[in-house]
Structures are given as structure tokens and as C-alpha cells.
C-alpha angles and dihedrals in degrees: 000000000000119000119255108257120239125241088255090055088055091058099256113160113268088232090065101045097074090049090054090052091051090057091052096253105130104156133034127249118241094259089053092050089051099041109033100069093049092046093047088050087059099252122146111250132214104192132185118182134150121251110284094024093122100254093142090065090040093063096026098056092046092048095048092045091053093046097046112122097016120124121231129216126216113282091359112102120191099211134035133195113191118198132172102236141037091236093056091043090055093049094049090047092049090052097047102037100075091043092050092049091055089058095043093255130123135225125197129192114225112186141133122264091046130096115281093210097064091047092048094049090051091051090049090055092048128257127211098205130020119204102196148164112230099241098054093041095053089046092057091044091053089050090054093246097117132040118191097189092107095047105119098168124046126181123197107197120191090004093173091058091050087054092049090051093051097249100126097096089054091042090055090048090052094046091052088058094057124081109295090222093045125125118259127199116188124189121188137157091217136021106216122162096280095051091041089058089058091049092050094042102044112018120081121202089333123197108234121216122178133174098176140047121244088260098057108202105140126209093243094056124084119202125206136175112206113197108214132177108247090239090057098045098095093047092048090050091049093051090049090050090053091062123110111263140046115300135183120203118199121208132174104236140036090238089051092052093051092045096051094043090050091050093049092049091052088055092053102264117138099230143159132203122220123192142130093264092072125082119258091249092055092044090051093049093045092053091044092053089052093046092051093047097249086125125035099200134045124194111202144170120229097252094049093046099052090096098045109123106162123152122226099039102145100176136039118190123196099207088172110032115235118236098215123066091220089059090049091052094044092051091045090052091070087080133049091042123172095357097316120132123245145171130230119200129186117199110211138165117237088254090058094051096098093047092049091047089055091049095051092046091054088048091054092246127134104196130193108246123209138162112233141178130195111291096015117150090229090058090051093046093053102038108015089243118178139165114286120234093250089221107122114247116221116211118219112262111262109190117221110227121212112253112257121236113261112266113243118188111235094215091063098040088222122186120228115243114236 
């Protein structure tokens, strides 16, 4: 069996290798071994890798290696990473920033829900790589604060999620502003018609690297459908939430997320709720508390959870079943990351059984189906459910700050977008 190559063997800049070692990353993941040499060579990349496969470093190390030594002008970045959500943008930025600094490069986060003024000042000083959400970036471009004409490397991360969220027209507009001969790296869990149009329109002779089939049920992930009487659903969810381990509960609506989180807290479960109705500051703190283990459970809506990449999530619970197989797989992908094992559970009433069976079949999943009631041994065996303490848990007070008015430079007489 051949030895695993080092990052240096893959062509990663010598300036970046010590920084990787300092973070405890001493050997590359398979997708990095496959992708980095082609990307450093300047080839376009079409990448498909499951959540936690290491794709951020795959494109990040290649981008930083290729940009090392290049000078940047004010408002004219050299590299661009487009992602669908603020949460994912923050995580990509957090991963790349210390590596970039070790090579004398800079990374700046450009996303909504954050002050315009700081982002504009960074652009004025000059930034090597922008990690951005499409909406805020196009806003700053239209204000004259960012110019993409020098961008020679563009990464589209989670392209299928950007398509689902309706961002593709803006993504195309942004891509058309970058260098026509520039390198493009596109990563997507699925390649439906919308994403395929990006591939055909913007990638040239792309090297394709895939670590997962189209129907992404991994070997380390167990799938279950638990048939629950509607009257027992809250109690079953509560007992699951009281388990040992990190758990995400998915619900359909913001009100549903707040209701379930409130119910769990009253029963003694440290829990947070994550949805688009909360300010960015609260969402950041809620996710940080979950990541650090201050809360054991997180109740989230699909849109808010698209950027959740937290290691150690051992259980995903669909409290409200999704209707689309892509949403099922995306939710499920929060567990079994980077070779870890995980369990995915869908709570369904007997009347929903046929619908859920159709959904899982389209997702390429063959789940174990069982009828359960609160306190059942089967429920405990599958999820680790147990009785909650019953002592209400009080979340730390997170103050909602009033949104600041958008910053508009006087010199340009800009007009705030509605």
C-alpha cells in the first residue's frame, strides 16, 4: 500500500505547510490528494465531496499557493470564494485566514448582517481573497467598493445550495465580472440542471473529483424512520434531546424552531434555536455555543442550517420531514463527517409513512422503520433517548442589537439598497 503524500508532495506552498502543522493537520484527506495538484496546476475543478471531506482546504490551499507573492490593489481582490450562507462564509474564512497570514496574504469575509463600514475599509486597503455571499458582494460591487476584474481564481462552494436559494442569476453576474480566462473551481453535492448550466457555461476542460455517489448515503451513517403518534411527538423529541451527545433537530418553520427549543429548555435540555428570524449576532453566538458544547441540542430550519459544519454531531433528527431528497441528504450530512459515524432519524406519524418511504427511496436511503412510544427500549437503542431532568434550563441572555443603517460613502453619493 502506497504512503499518503504530504501537503508538500502535493505542491502546496512551503509558507503554508508549517501553518497547517500548527493547526494539527499533518496529512491530507483523499479529496485534497486528488484535487490540490490539478488546482495548483491551474485546471478548472468540478468537485463532489460529502460534508466534512476536507474540500475547504482542497480549494483553499491551492488558491493560496497560486496567489502567494502576488501584490493586491485597493478594491481589487485576486481570489474569490462564493458560498450560500453567512455561517458557511464565516467558517471558510476562519479556516483560510491563519493559513493566508502565514503566506503574507489576506482574507476578508463579505456577508450580510455585518457592518458595511468594516468590509469597505478592508477592501480599500486591498484584500487577496474575498470569502463572500452573493447578495452582499453584488451590493458592494454596485456601490463601486469592489472590482472583480483582477480575480483570477473563483471558487463556488455548495453550488447546489446557491441554486436552491435562488442565487444563480447573481452568481452568473459575478462570474462575468471576473477574468474571462480565470480559473474556476465548483463544488456541489448534486448536479441538477441549474448547477449543470454553470458547469457548462463557466468551466473549461474541468478535472472532476468525486468522493460520493449521487445518492449520498455513506457507510458510516444509519438511517431510521420512527413512527410516532402525533400526541407523543414532543415527548419523544424531548427524550431524544436528553441523550448524551450533540444533536440537531430540523423543523420546517421559524415558529416551530422557537416552540420546540422552548419546550426542550423547559424540560431541562441545554438547547439553541437557529433560524433566519434571528439577528446575525445571535445566530453566531448560538452556533458557537453548540460548537463548544455549552448546548447539547440545536433546533434549526433548513435555510439557517445550510452553513452548519460542526464536527461531532452524532444524531440528526427530522422532526418535520423534508419533502425534497436533496434537503434530506443535506440535513443528514451534518453527521458522519470526516469518517465519523452518525445516525439519522425521521419522526413521522403512521399517516406519513408512505410519503416518507417515497422520500427516502428517492434519496437512495433504505431506513430501518419502527413504531415507538415515549420510553420504549427501541427508542433508547436507536437514539440513546433518556428522561430529561425536568429542571428548566435558562439560556444566557443574548441581546438583540438593532440593525445598523447601511454605510454609504459620501464621496460616491451612493444610494442604499432597500
